[in-house]
N, C-alpha and C positions, 0 to 999 in steps of 0.2 A: 440518343433517346434511351431512357431506361425501360422501354416497353419490352424490348427483346433481351432482358437480362436472363442470364443462365438460370437464376433461382426460379424465375416465373416459368421458364420453359420446363425445368425438371418437375415442378409441381403439376404442370399440365400433362406431361408425359405419365407421371405416376398416377394421376386421376384416371387417364384414359386407358392404361393398360393394366389396371388392377382387375383381378378376376373374382368371380363368385364361385364359391364351392357348391357342392351338389345340394346340401341342405339349404343354402342360401337361394339357389335357383328355385327349389321347391317352395320356400317361403314367398319369393317374389311371385310365383305362379298363383299361390293361394290369395295373396293380397290383390293381385290383378283380377282374379275371378270375382271375388267379393266386392271389389271397388267398382267393376264394370256392371255387375248386377244391381248394386245400390245406385249407381249413377244413372242407370237406365230408368229405374223406377222413379227416382227423384226428378230427373228431368221430364219424364212423362207427366208426373203429377203437377209440376210447374207449368208445363205447356197446357194442361187441362184447365188449371185454375186461371191462368192468365189469357187462355184462348189464343195462344200464339205459337206458331211453329218456330219463329225466330227465338223465342224464350227457351223452347224445348232444345233446339240445336245449340244455343249459346251456353245453356247450362251443361249439356253434354260435353261440349268442347272444353269448357273450363275444367270439368272433372277429368277429361283425358289429359289435359296439360299437367294438372297436379299429379296425377297418377304417374305420368312419364317422369316427372321430376323425382318421384319417390322411388320408383322401380328401376329405372334404367341405369343411373349412376351406381358404381360398385361401392356402396356405402359399407362401412366396417360391420354393420349389422348382418350383411349378407355373406361375410367371410369369417364366421366364428369357428366353423369346423374345417379348417384347412386340411387338405389332403397330404398325408406324409408318403412321398414317393419312395420307392425302393432305391438304394444306392446303385450306381453304375456297376454292372458286373465287370470283373477284371478280364482283360483280354488274354491273360495267360492260359485261360481254359479255352483251348481251341477245339472245335468239333472235328471229328475225324471224317 
């Protein structure tokens, strides 16, 4: 079967283990805050207009799923300011 091909496995590993930089984490936090506030207001209004708790919770659940798809994966948008780490110090300098 071609399902377990190395190319697909490498793409999956790359997608899972990519990281977000500090600015990307901050951006994801801002997006999450505004999206949750607006989703709460919108789902409340939908529930009031339709007089249905099912519509309220359904709207909010859909908004949460969309938000998770936007914020959780490490999109390149969240890794624009990658951290430049210092090089490894040489071991020739030993402490006394």
